[in-house]
RODO-2510 file (C-alpha; in nm, 4 decimals, decimal comma):
residues 281
     n   res          X          Y          Z
     1     m    -7,0226     7,0293     4,6615
     2     k    -7,3852     7,0336     4,6034
     3     q    -7,5008     6,7573     4,3677
     4     l    -7,6762     6,9091     4,0496
     5     p    -8,0218     6,7599     4,0268
     6     i    -8,0143     6,4866     3,7757
     7     k    -8,2532     6,6529     3,5253
     8     l    -8,0634     6,9704     3,4959
     9     l    -7,7294     6,7701     3,4698
    10     i    -7,8825     6,6018     3,1765
    11     k    -7,9872     6,9056     3,0266
    12     e    -7,6504     7,0701     3,0577
    13     k    -7,4635     6,7785     2,9035
    14     f    -7,7322     6,6738     2,6490
    15     s    -7,5674     6,8273     2,3619
    16     l    -7,2575     6,6277     2,4076
    17     l    -7,4161     6,2907     2,4348
    18     s    -7,3942     6,0412     2,1716
    19     a    -7,7370     5,9461     1,9908
    20     g    -7,7745     5,6197     2,1903
    21     q    -7,6720     5,7984     2,5160
    22     k    -7,9361     6,0746     2,4439
    23     k    -8,2240     5,7764     2,4254
    24     v    -8,1134     5,6441     2,7425
    25     a    -8,1148     6,0259     2,9039
    26     n    -8,4425     6,0792     2,7612
    27     y    -8,6043     5,7435     2,9188
    28     l    -8,4229     5,8519     3,2474
    29     i    -8,5593     6,1676     3,2483
    30     e    -8,9447     6,0114     3,1624
    31     h    -8,8881     5,7265     3,4031
    32     l    -8,6836     5,8101     3,6985
    33     d    -8,8472     5,5653     3,9255
    34     e    -8,7825     5,2912     3,6966
    35     f    -8,4045     5,4011     3,6088
    36     a    -8,3595     5,4118     3,9889
    37     f    -8,3738     5,0386     4,0392
    38     k    -8,3243     4,8552     3,6968
    39     t    -7,9943     4,7005     3,5946
    40     a    -7,7682     4,8822     3,3183
    41     y    -7,8704     4,5711     3,1043
    42     q    -8,2624     4,6065     3,1500
    43     i    -8,2482     4,9814     3,0787
    44     g    -8,0449     4,9114     2,7617
    45     k    -8,2932     4,6385     2,6633
    46     k    -8,5811     4,8638     2,7284
    47     t    -8,4270     5,1839     2,5291
    48     g    -8,2809     4,9504     2,2217
    49     v    -7,9195     5,0428     2,3204
    50     s    -7,6424     4,8082     2,4732
    51     e    -7,5792     4,7786     2,8284
    52     t    -7,2275     4,9520     2,7404
    53     t    -7,3819     5,2696     2,6462
    54     v    -7,6114     5,2928     2,9383
    55     i    -7,2858     5,2736     3,1608
    56     r    -7,1246     5,5165     2,9274
    57     l    -7,4092     5,7618     2,9948
    58     s    -7,3059     5,7552     3,3829
    59     f    -6,9349     5,8645     3,3023
    60     a    -7,0641     6,1278     3,0362
    61     l    -7,2454     6,2749     3,3035
    62     g    -6,9647     6,2838     3,5618
    63     f    -7,0395     6,0002     3,7647
    64     e    -6,7764     5,7384     3,8897
    65     g    -6,9957     5,4776     3,7419
    66     f    -7,3507     5,3475     3,6861
    67     s    -7,4109     5,2497     4,0577
    68     d    -7,2939     5,5992     4,1474
    69     m    -7,5489     5,7592     3,9240
    70     q    -7,7957     5,5126     4,0349
    71     t    -7,7414     5,5950     4,3865
    72     t    -7,7801     5,9785     4,3230
    73     i    -8,0991     5,9166     4,1384
    74     q    -8,2499     5,7280     4,4466
    75     n    -8,1476     5,9831     4,6823
    76     q    -8,3166     6,2729     4,4566
    77     l    -8,6346     6,0653     4,4324
    78     l    -8,6445     5,9970     4,8056
    79     q    -8,6486     6,3784     4,8855
    80     q    -8,9253     6,4175     4,5925
    81     h    -9,1363     6,1565     4,6838
    82     q    -9,1402     6,2758     5,0645
    83     t    -9,2730     6,6219     4,9706
    84     e    -9,5466     6,4697     4,7089
    85     f    -9,6791     6,1627     4,8922
    86     f    -9,9315     6,3749     5,0832
    87     d   -10,0569     6,5366     4,7695
    88     r   -10,1116     6,2008     4,5831
    89     s   -10,2841     6,0383     4,8650
    90     q   -10,5205     6,3180     4,8847
    91     q   -10,5769     6,3000     4,5058
    92     e   -10,6511     5,9490     4,5164
    93     e   -10,9608     5,9943     4,7520
    94     i   -11,1266     6,2908     4,5384
    95     n   -11,3871     6,1907     4,2908
    96     d   -11,5392     6,5333     4,2144
    97     p   -11,3833     6,6457     3,8815
    98     f   -11,3896     7,0298     3,9762
    99     k   -11,2234     6,9112     4,3004
   100     k   -10,9618     6,7011     4,0927
   101     v   -10,8645     7,0211     3,8746
   102     i   -10,8164     7,2043     4,2079
   103     e   -10,6022     6,9374     4,3746
   104     n   -10,3999     6,8958     4,0494
   105     e   -10,3198     7,2852     4,0494
   106     v   -10,2254     7,2624     4,4191
   107     h    -9,9871     6,9719     4,3322
   108     i    -9,8224     7,1692     4,0459
   109     l    -9,7848     7,4797     4,2590
   110     r    -9,6102     7,2670     4,5287
   111     h    -9,3743     7,1416     4,2793
   112     m    -9,2834     7,4757     4,1685
   113     l    -9,1250     7,5311     4,5393
   114     n    -8,8618     7,2499     4,4903
   115     p    -8,4996     7,3734     4,5159
   116     t    -8,4062     7,3241     4,1633
   117     n    -8,7234     7,5517     4,0299
   118     i    -8,6537     7,8133     4,2834
   119     d    -8,2963     7,8420     4,1615
   120     e    -8,4064     7,8795     3,8128
   121     i    -8,6527     8,1254     3,8795
   122     w    -8,4150     8,3553     4,0700
   123     n    -8,1582     8,3019     3,7800
   124     a    -8,4499     8,4209     3,5472
   125     v    -8,5333     8,7245     3,7783
   126     d    -8,1685     8,8406     3,7651
   127     t    -8,1221     8,7975     3,4047
   128     l    -8,4501     8,9954     3,3287
   129     i    -8,3160     9,2802     3,5750
   130     k    -7,9848     9,2925     3,3872
   131     a    -8,1038     9,2881     3,0297
   132     d    -8,1150     9,5918     2,8261
   133     q    -8,3958     9,4625     2,6211
   134     v    -8,6693     9,1836     2,6821
   135     l    -8,8235     9,0208     2,3804
   136     i    -9,1323     8,7686     2,4643
   137     a    -9,2592     8,5310     2,1972
   138     g    -9,5419     8,2614     2,2472
   139     y    -9,7763     8,1077     1,9761
   140     c   -10,1156     7,9352     1,9683
   141     l   -10,2212     7,8368     2,3291
   142     s    -9,8916     7,9925     2,4673
   143     h    -9,9717     8,3283     2,3474
   144     a   -10,2063     8,4071     2,6184
   145     a    -9,9314     8,3807     2,8790
   146     a    -9,6672     8,5443     2,6658
   147     y    -9,8913     8,8660     2,6419
   148     w    -9,9949     8,8474     3,0322
   149     f    -9,6088     8,8348     3,1228
   150     s    -9,5200     9,1146     2,8827
   151     y    -9,7849     9,3349     3,0129
   152     r    -9,6931     9,2638     3,3709
   153     l    -9,3230     9,3186     3,3058
   154     s    -9,3877     9,6433     3,1011
   155     t    -9,5236     9,7798     3,4245
   156     l    -9,1765     9,7176     3,6148
   157     r    -8,9138     9,8015     3,3464
   158     e    -8,8652     9,9834     3,0062
   159     n    -8,7720     9,7960     2,6641
   160     v    -9,0327     9,5130     2,6973
   161     n    -9,1757     9,3852     2,3534
   162     l    -9,4048     9,1174     2,2613
   163     c    -9,3917     8,9226     1,9250
   164     s    -9,7084     8,9836     1,7410
   165     p    -9,8817     8,6409     1,6212
   166     n    -9,9165     8,8408     1,2861
   167     g    -9,5403     8,8231     1,2636
   168     n    -9,2941     9,1040     1,3212
   169     f    -8,9983     8,8870     1,5040
   170     v    -8,7570     8,9995     1,2555
   171     e    -8,7945     9,3828     1,3050
   172     q    -8,8027     9,3426     1,6756
   173     f    -8,5052     9,0852     1,6849
   174     c    -8,2696     9,3204     1,4667
   175     n    -8,2792     9,5678     1,7535
   176     l    -8,1341     9,3097     2,0173
   177     t    -7,7831     9,3036     2,1761
   178     k    -7,5701     9,0841     2,3336
   179     n    -7,7151     9,2053     2,6836
   180     s    -8,0699     9,1246     2,5639
   181     v    -8,2815     8,8478     2,6612
   182     v    -8,5471     8,6463     2,4708
   183     v    -8,8275     8,4791     2,6823
   184     v    -9,0093     8,1924     2,4923
   185     f    -9,3247     8,0303     2,6031
   186     s    -9,3881     7,6785     2,4606
   187     f    -9,6302     7,4062     2,5876
   188     p    -9,7919     7,1368     2,4051
   189     r    -9,8697     7,1411     2,1423
   190     y    -9,5312     7,2963     2,0816
   191     s    -9,5342     7,5829     1,8106
   192     n    -9,2684     7,5357     1,5276
   193     e    -9,2569     7,9156     1,5049
   194     t    -9,1455     7,9656     1,8738
   195     i    -8,8879     7,7045     1,8336
   196     k    -8,7316     7,8993     1,5184
   197     i    -8,7377     8,2042     1,7356
   198     a    -8,5488     8,0394     2,0220
   199     e    -8,2903     7,8681     1,7767
   200     c    -8,2311     8,2208     1,6053
   201     a    -8,1506     8,3701     1,9526
   202     a    -7,9117     8,0857     2,0154
   203     n    -7,7338     8,1427     1,6989
   204     h    -7,7082     8,4918     1,7768
   205     g    -7,5568     8,4445     2,1193
   206     i    -7,8589     8,6078     2,2842
   207     q    -7,9780     8,4603     2,6324
   208     i    -8,2846     8,2612     2,6167
   209     i    -8,5365     8,2084     2,9296
   210     a    -8,7908     7,9103     2,8553
   211     v    -9,1328     7,8755     3,0222
   212     t    -9,2399     7,5333     2,9170
   213     d    -9,3894     7,2087     3,0950
   214     r    -9,0473     7,0160     3,1023
   215     l    -8,7001     7,0421     3,1290
   216     l    -8,6238     6,8517     2,7780
   217     s    -8,9159     7,0061     2,5805
   218     p    -8,7895     7,1204     2,2240
   219     i    -8,7596     7,4797     2,3872
   220     g    -8,6060     7,3653     2,7033
   221     r    -8,3132     7,1943     2,5522
   222     i    -8,1933     7,4968     2,3626
   223     s    -8,2432     7,7624     2,6456
   224     n    -7,9962     7,8861     2,9055
   225     i    -8,2683     7,9135     3,1664
   226     v    -8,5892     7,6871     3,1967
   227     v    -8,8863     7,7461     3,4225
   228     t    -9,1192     7,4576     3,4175
   229     t    -9,4729     7,3597     3,5514
   230     e    -9,4116     7,0011     3,4605
   231     e    -9,7951     6,9970     3,4377
   232     n    -9,8136     6,7408     3,1456
   233     a    -9,6128     6,4813     3,3182
   234     d    -9,9231     6,2749     3,4556
   235     t   -10,2125     6,4418     3,3287
   236     g   -10,1375     6,5488     2,9575
   237     v   -10,3425     6,8775     3,0487
   238     n   -10,2223     7,2273     3,0137
   239     s   -10,3774     7,4610     3,2532
   240     i   -10,2919     7,8493     3,2130
   241     a   -10,3504     7,8930     3,5757
   242     s   -10,0345     7,7353     3,7001
   243     v    -9,8238     7,9075     3,4277
   244     i    -9,9574     8,2450     3,5580
   245     s    -9,8569     8,1309     3,8946
   246     l    -9,5161     8,0370     3,7867
   247     l    -9,4876     8,4050     3,6313
   248     d    -9,6111     8,5576     3,9100
   249     l    -9,2992     8,4019     4,1251
   250     i    -9,0750     8,5853     3,8574
   251     i    -9,2508     8,9064     3,8888
   252     e    -9,2539     8,9072     4,2644
   253     g    -8,8756     8,8219     4,2334
   254     i    -8,8092     9,1281     4,0234
   255     q    -9,0117     9,3316     4,2568
   256     q    -8,8010     9,2586     4,5583
   257     k    -8,4511     9,2845     4,3814
   258     d    -8,5093     9,6031     4,1552
   259     q    -8,7434     9,8468     4,3816
   260     k    -8,5716    10,1706     4,2862
   261     r    -8,6011    10,1254     3,9219
   262     i    -8,9342     9,9811     3,9212
   263     h    -9,0805    10,2956     4,1269
   264     s    -8,9133    10,5516     3,8908
   265     h    -9,0732    10,3543     3,6030
   266     q    -9,4105    10,3399     3,7808
   267     q    -9,3989    10,7120     3,8559
   268     k    -9,3549    10,7837     3,4939
   269     l    -9,6432    10,5267     3,3928
   270     e    -9,8985    10,6911     3,6319
   271     m    -9,8442    11,0197     3,4975
   272     l    -9,9263    10,8915     3,1457
   273     y   -10,2015    10,6853     3,2772
   274     s   -10,3531    11,0040     3,4043
   275     s   -10,2886    11,2418     3,1122
   276     f   -10,4478    10,9688     2,8798
   277     h   -10,7345    10,8770     3,0954
   278     v   -10,6103    10,5138     3,0735
   279     f   -10,8322    10,4030     3,3770
   280     k   -11,1701    10,4696     3,5279
   281     e   -11,0716    10,6250     3,8543
***
């Protein structure tokens, strides 16, 4: 059976871990390179827990022991580093600030193509196609991406709504069903309002798709599907360009899989566009 990537495995089991194990798991997510080669004792000392807690985390995640978990992490890191080495070596040689921005975006885009991300993107595509309604939310800096996605998605299918920053979430949420989906956008600094919306959806058993910067962000931890840019991992900077590129992948996937419904929906839209003279022809 294919080994689940360690980050997804931790997300899947995170709510079942003890407080001490969660500390170790967070450290693992943020310092995979260190975790791959330190002893259980060293990791325990670094995270302020006992060596036993570190070892118990490996069992809680389904491994045969600490060494088994560490070997898996080493193998996954090797695959990751093989794809990223060329990008990093190029970035180190660039001094021009504009070129650095472009190269950073290229690095993020290449990261999106790793198998873990692609699997989650297809999961998001299938979920959005099957949903009877889609409610989209994103506040502060995340609102721009949420608005862009809601507009693009509404040109492909019906029953797509965007939560207004002025606050009409309750009225919109009231109409959702168990077959609906809530898509939440959350990038640093994380908006409390967005987190509340995700928590409400989770409490009502409605599927959540998170578009965020990292798997264990506040939104990522409670969402069913998490698509990420991992863009703040090294730079601490959030760029909307890579977020839009990520959304483009989702839109492209929907267009590939739901062509018949999209064609019918867009025919209706074009008639209305013409009737109301929406665009300058």
